[in-house]
KOLDOVEX-20409 format. One line per 3 residues: number of its first residue (from 0); for each residue x, y, z of C-alpha. Coordinates in steps of 0.1 Angstrom, whole numbers, padded with zeros to 4 digits, always signed. Each point is the difference from the previous one (the first is absolute). Layout:
BEGIN
NUM = X:Y:Z; ...;
// end
This chain:
BEGIN
0 = +1094:+1121:+1161; -0012:+0018:+0024; +0011:+0032:-0021;
3 = -0019:-0017:-0028; -0033:-0004:+0019; +0000:+0036:+0015;
6 = +0003:+0014:-0039; -0029:-0023:-0007; -0020:+0010:+0025;
9 = +0009:+0038:-0006; -0031:+0008:-0017; -0026:-0015:+0027;
12 = +0023:+0018:+0022; -0009:+0033:-0019; -0033:-0006:-0002;
15 = -0009:-0003:+0036; +0021:+0031:+0006; -0018:+0021:-0022;
18 = -0036:-0019:+0012; +0015:+0007:+0037; +0006:+0036:-0008;
21 = -0029:+0007:-0017; -0023:-0012:+0027; +0022:+0016:+0027;
24 = -0008:+0034:-0019; -0030:-0006:-0008; -0009:-0007:+0038;
27 = +0026:+0023:+0021; +0032:+0017:-0006; +0029:-0027:-0010;
30 = +0032:+0005:+0016; +0035:-0013:-0015; +0004:-0022:+0028;
33 = -0032:-0018:-0007; +0011:-0006:-0033; +0035:-0013:+0007;
36 = -0025:-0026:+0027; -0019:-0011:-0028; +0032:-0003:-0019;
39 = +0017:-0023:+0022; -0030:-0021:+0009; -0007:-0010:-0036;
42 = +0042:-0009:-0006; -0010:-0026:+0029; -0026:-0015:-0019;
45 = +0018:-0007:-0032; +0004:-0037:-0010; +0027:-0016:+0015;
48 = +0015:-0033:-0024; +0023:-0024:+0008; +0035:+0013:+0012;
51 = +0035:-0007:+0016; -0020:+0013:+0029; -0032:-0024:+0000;
54 = -0003:-0028:+0024; +0024:-0028:-0008; -0024:-0027:+0004;
57 = -0016:+0013:-0029; +0032:+0003:-0022; +0010:-0038:+0011;
60 = -0036:-0013:-0007; +0001:+0016:-0034; +0033:-0014:-0010;
63 = -0011:-0031:+0013; -0026:-0002:-0022; +0024:+0010:-0028;
66 = +0022:-0028:+0006; -0025:-0027:+0008; -0019:+0012:-0036;
69 = +0032:-0003:-0016; +0009:-0032:+0013; -0034:-0017:-0008;
72 = +0004:+0010:-0037; +0032:-0016:-0005; -0011:-0029:+0015;
75 = -0031:-0001:-0018; +0026:+0004:-0034; +0020:-0022:+0005;
78 = -0025:-0030:+0010; -0016:+0011:-0034; +0031:-0002:-0018;
81 = +0019:-0033:+0019; -0037:-0016:+0013; +0011:-0019:+0036;
84 = +0001:-0037:-0002; +0000:-0007:+0034; -0022:+0027:+0020;
87 = -0024:-0007:+0026; -0034:-0010:-0014; -0015:+0035:+0013;
90 = +0022:+0019:-0018; +0001:-0023:-0035; -0034:+0007:+0002;
93 = +0003:+0039:+0001; +0031:-0002:-0029; -0023:-0019:-0020;
96 = -0028:+0026:+0000; +0022:+0026:-0011; +0013:-0022:-0025;
99 = -0027:-0006:-0014; -0003:+0034:-0015; +0039:+0011:-0001;
102 = -0004:+0026:-0025; -0029:+0020:+0023; +0020:-0007:+0029;
105 = +0031:+0020:-0015; -0023:+0028:-0019; -0009:+0003:+0039;
108 = +0035:-0004:+0021; +0024:+0021:-0023; -0022:+0032:+0002;
111 = -0007:-0006:+0036; +0038:+0000:+0009; +0007:+0027:-0020;
114 = -0025:+0016:+0020; +0013:-0010:+0030; +0037:+0015:-0007;
117 = -0010:+0031:-0007; -0026:+0009:+0026; +0027:+0007:+0022;
120 = +0012:+0028:-0019; -0034:+0018:-0003; -0006:-0007:+0041;
123 = +0034:+0013:+0008; +0009:+0021:-0024; -0012:+0041:-0011;
126 = -0025:+0006:-0023; +0023:+0016:-0027; +0024:-0026:-0002;
129 = -0025:-0030:-0004; -0023:+0010:-0025; +0011:-0021:-0022;
132 = +0000:-0030:+0026; -0040:+0011:+0009; -0005:-0002:-0038;
135 = +0011:-0035:+0003; -0018:-0010:+0025; -0033:+0008:-0013;
138 = +0008:-0020:-0029; +0011:-0031:+0019; -0024:+0002:+0024;
141 = -0028:-0003:-0030; +0019:-0027:-0014; -0001:-0019:+0034;
144 = -0037:+0009:+0006; -0012:-0015:-0030; +0021:-0025:+0001;
147 = -0011:-0012:+0034; -0037:+0000:-0012; +0008:-0025:-0024;
150 = +0021:-0020:+0028; -0029:-0006:+0022; -0019:-0021:-0027;
153 = +0028:-0021:+0015; -0002:+0003:+0038; +0019:-0027:+0019;
156 = -0023:+0007:+0032; -0032:-0002:-0020; -0026:+0031:+0007;
159 = +0014:+0014:+0034; +0036:+0002:-0019; -0016:+0017:-0032;
162 = -0025:+0021:+0024; +0032:+0012:+0017; +0014:+0011:-0035;
165 = -0030:+0017:-0022; -0008:+0020:+0035; +0039:+0009:+0008;
168 = +0008:+0000:-0037; -0030:+0026:-0002; +0012:+0019:+0023;
171 = +0038:+0005:-0012; -0015:+0009:-0035; -0022:+0025:+0016;
174 = +0027:+0019:+0022; +0023:-0001:-0033; -0025:+0020:-0019;
177 = -0009:+0022:+0027; +0037:+0008:-0002; +0003:+0005:-0038;
180 = -0032:+0023:+0006; +0019:+0021:+0023; +0032:+0003:-0023;
183 = -0021:+0015:-0025; -0013:+0024:+0019; +0031:+0010:+0016;
186 = -0012:-0008:+0034; +0034:-0017:+0016; -0003:-0007:+0032;
189 = -0037:-0020:-0004; +0019:-0015:-0031; +0027:-0014:+0026;
192 = -0021:-0011:+0025; -0024:-0022:-0026; +0033:-0013:-0015;
195 = +0014:-0010:+0034; -0035:-0013:+0006; +0001:-0026:-0032;
198 = +0041:-0007:+0010; -0009:-0011:+0034; -0034:-0024:-0014;
201 = +0022:-0017:-0030; +0028:-0006:+0027; -0024:-0021:+0019;
204 = +0004:-0030:-0018; +0034:-0001:+0018; -0018:+0001:+0035;
207 = -0018:-0030:-0010; +0030:-0020:+0000; +0006:+0001:+0037;
210 = -0032:-0009:+0005; -0001:-0029:-0022; +0027:-0013:+0020;
213 = -0020:+0004:+0033; -0024:-0026:-0021; +0028:-0022:-0014;
216 = +0014:-0001:+0039; -0032:-0006:+0016; -0016:-0022:-0025;
219 = +0009:-0029:+0021; -0022:+0012:+0022; -0029:+0012:-0017;
222 = +0003:-0023:-0028; -0007:+0025:-0026; +0012:-0004:-0034;
225 = +0016:+0026:-0023; -0030:+0004:-0023; -0023:+0007:+0038;
228 = +0021:+0026:+0011; +0018:+0019:-0030; -0032:+0021:-0003;
231 = +0000:+0009:+0038; +0039:+0010:-0004; -0009:+0023:-0030;
234 = -0028:+0014:+0024; +0022:+0004:+0026; +0031:+0014:-0013;
237 = -0016:+0027:-0030; -0023:+0011:+0031; +0031:+0008:+0027;
240 = +0015:+0019:-0027; -0029:+0022:-0012; -0007:+0009:+0039;
243 = +0031:+0009:+0009; +0006:+0025:-0030; -0037:+0012:+0008;
246 = +0011:+0005:+0035; +0035:+0018:-0007; -0016:+0021:-0023;
249 = -0032:+0006:+0019; +0024:+0012:+0034; +0023:+0021:-0025;
252 = -0016:+0038:-0002; -0019:-0001:-0031; +0000:+0037:-0023;
255 = -0023:+0024:+0019; -0035:+0000:-0008; -0020:+0036:-0004;
258 = -0011:+0013:+0035; -0033:+0011:+0006; -0007:+0044:+0000;
261 = +0010:+0006:+0033; -0029:+0026:+0002;
// end
């Protein structure tokens, strides 16, 4: 992956070297040592993406989100095919909401499941070997985003949940569109950054589940009903993922920005 990223950043590096050399020649005599130092600096400023050397807790969190997402989808598919008869009232009311628009639910869950299963190939694979996976994610992501808007009409948690869905689903589609735009322009590094943002935002649905678990576990103390905390859990879960991916990307070195003239 690092080799692919380096190849993708080569035009940026060459452009910076040419600009650096021009400025130095214009101001004073340039030496090979100074050019070499410039090359080393620019190489250090290349964008890095998840790899085997990345922080372990990020990888654990990513795979945990994948596992939770897959489990949630299969649980929902099973509930649609075999509605539970003796489910707790809180879960029964939630199952009834999804069963009321089963076709739309399937149209949302199946593309989402495929998106989640393919996303690790894009996150951890090399660009040359994951072209088909990236193209597939654009199609699946579009289907997930459009059906999410439609499903927001039936939000179990009312306007609080609906507002979270509308906000983060729009953010997801925005980054997906940015990734597609960068791909068309041949900007591989920027494409990967935007794609990573889109994937992690979508996986925020998995982070909402532990948050909901906390609300369920403390419901005897808070006296909150699922309809009251469902939307709050959405805001918390999606926000956690969004903030983590932004912090991680901004803590990495970004593509070098043009420097001001030295003279």
